[in-house]
N, C-alpha and C positions, 0 to 999 in steps of 0.2 A: 656690727654694721646696722644695729637697730636705729641709731640716730639718723644715719644717712637714709635708710629706708623710709623713715618718718618724713624726712625732707622731701623725698621723691613723691610720696603719697599726697602730701599737702600741696606741692607744686602742681601736680596733675589736677587736684581738686579745684584750684583757683581757675584753671582754664575751663573745667567742666561747669562750674557754677555760673560762669559768664554766659554759657549757652543754654542752660536749663530753662525750659519754658520761655525761651526768648522769642519764639515764633519765626525766627529767621534762620534756623539751622537746617541746611539742606540735607536730605537723606538719600544716600546712594545704595544700590544693591550690588553686592559683590558676586563673583562667579559662583560661589557655593550657595547663594540664595540668602545669606545673612546680610544685615544692613550695617552701614557705617556712616558716621557724620564727621564734620570738621572737628568736633570736640574730641572724638576718638583719635583722629590722626594728629591733631595738635598736641594732645596730652602725651601720646607715645613719642612723638618727635622730641618733646622736651625731656622726657625721662631718659631717652637714649643719649641725648646730649649731656645730661648731668652725669650719667654713669660713665661715659667715655672720658669726661673731664676728670672725674674723681678716681676711676679705676680703669685706665686704658687697656689693661691686660685681661679684663673680664669679658666673658661672652654675654650675649643677649639673645633671647628668643621672645619675639613680640607678635601679637596677633596681626597688626596692621603692616609691619615692615619686615617680617621674616626673621631669620636666624643668622647670627654671625659669631665666629670664634667659639663654637659650641664645644670644642675640645679643651677649653680652659678649665682650670681647677674650680673657678667660681663662675657660674652662669646665672644671670638674672632672667626671670620670666615676667612678661608684662602683658596685662590685659587692661588697657586704659579705662574702658567702660565695659564691665561685665554686666550685661543686662541692657543692651542698647535699646531694645524694644521698650522696656520700661522708661528709659531715659527720654526717648522721643515722645512717649505718651505722657510725660510729665509726672510719672510715678516714681517716688524715691526708693525703689527697691532694686537699685543698681549700685555699683561701686567700682573702685579701682582695685585691681588685684596685682600684687607684686610678690614674687617669690625669689628665693636665692638657693641655688644648688651648690653644694660643696662636694667635690668628688662624686658628682652624680646623685647625691642624696639631698633632699630638701631640708634646710636647716633654719629657714626664716620665712614666714608668710605674713602678708599684710592685706587686710581688707579696709578700705576707706570709703565711707559714705559721706560725701562732702556737703550734701544738703542738710543732713542731720548732724554733721560733724562728729561721726562715730568712727573711731580709729581702733581697729583690732589688730594686735600683733601676736603672733605665735612663734615660740621657740621651743627647744627641748624642755619639757617639763613645766611650761608656763605659757598661759595665754592671758592677755590683758585687753580690756576695752576702756579706752580713755584713761589708761594708767591704773585701772582697777583690775585685780586678778579675778578672772571669771572661770567657770567650769560647767561641764555637762551636768544637768540636773538628774537626780535619781529617778529612774522609771524602769520597773522590772517586768512590765507587761505591755504587749502591743495594744491590748484593749484600753490602756490608759494613755496611749502615746499620741502625740501630734506628729503627723507625717507630712513632710514638705517635699515637693518636687517642682522643678522649673516648668516643665511642659509635658503633661501626660501624653500628648500625641506622639512625642518622641519615643515613648515606651513601645508603642505599636510598631514603630519603624525599626527599632534597634534591639529590643529585648522581648521577653515573653509577656504579652499583655495580660494573659489569663492569670499568671502568677502575681503580677503587680496588682491586678484587681482584687485578688484574694487578700493581699497585704492591705490594700486600701479599705476593704470592707471590715477587716479585723481591727483597724486603728480607730481610736476614739474620734479623731478629726483628721481630715486631709485638706491641705491648702496649697495653692501655688505661690506661696511667698518664697520664690526661688532665686535662681542665680546666686551670686555670692552672698546676698543678704540672708538667704536661708541658712547658710553655714554660720554667719554671724549670730543668727538667732539660736542655732543649735549650740554653738560653743559658749554662749552667754546664758544658757539655761531657759530659753524661751520656746524651745521646740525639742523634739526627741529623736526624730529620724529625718535624715536628708538623703534622698535618692535621686541621682541623675543618670539616665541610661546611656548617655553619650556625652563626652567632654573632650576638649582639646588640652594640650600640655600646659598652655598658659593659663587655662582655667583651673586645673586641678593641683598643680605643684604648690601654689601658696596655701591651699586648704589643708594640706597634710600636716605641717607643723601646727597650724591653728587648732585642728581637731584633736591631734595627739596632745598638744600642750594643755588643752582643756580637759584632758582625761578621757577622751573618746577613742573609738576604734574607727579607722577608715580603711576601706579596701575598695577594689573594683566590684562590679556587680556579681562576680563569681567568687569573691572572697580572697582574691589574689592581691599581691603588692600593687598599690595604685600608681607607683612612680612611673611605670611604663604602661599603665593601663589607659583606657579611654572611657571610663565610667566611674561612678562613685556611689558607694553606700556608706553612710556615716551615722553612728549612733553611740550610745553609751555601752559600756562593756557587758551589761546584762541583756540589753536589747539586740545588739548587733548580731549575735549568733541566731537569735530567733528570726530576725529579718531575713538573713541569708537562707535559713532553712525553708522559708517560703519561696523566695525568689529563685533558688536553685532547684 
């Protein structure tokens, strides 16, 4: 289903590009305090329509319009714009996230940054960026690592901030090049650690095949299976246990 997932991502991207830096995109605040735009809603509506037409027996879990048929063997997860704050700020560190679960396990993940036209696809044993195979770069010491996170303030609310500060101080560099673009950077060898203290299902499911396909290790904040988790720590196989030893 890689070809179909690619069609989904590019279709969503066409809607998003029309709204980016347009100056006319209204921003609404949802009950949970997060923001949403017409681009988010329009892209997800299109993705849902395409999936239902192509695979009517498949389930869908989306950020904007909820879940349906989640008991199906195949379930798509959709985040039309992961990084809406960056999107409305005119910063191209956002992307469309599409995941596919088969029997409850993630088998396909997509990150698409439509402004830069960067398409990352992860499957078992393989991750590509614009059709070029990519992978986690070798880094065996936190002291040499670039650490990324989406929002450090979320660490204070959901995890142990003192332990994260310890990790941050030990790293060579810490940046908030986050949301899905941080995972694209990690999987393509441009960063070494990505840590998010809280995530939703539609955020994390697509990232699992991408990180694993690039040769990385991905768990929740405590080292457990991320499939049913609500946080992410991702890094190369040498770094990941070192990171967990600090965060735990």
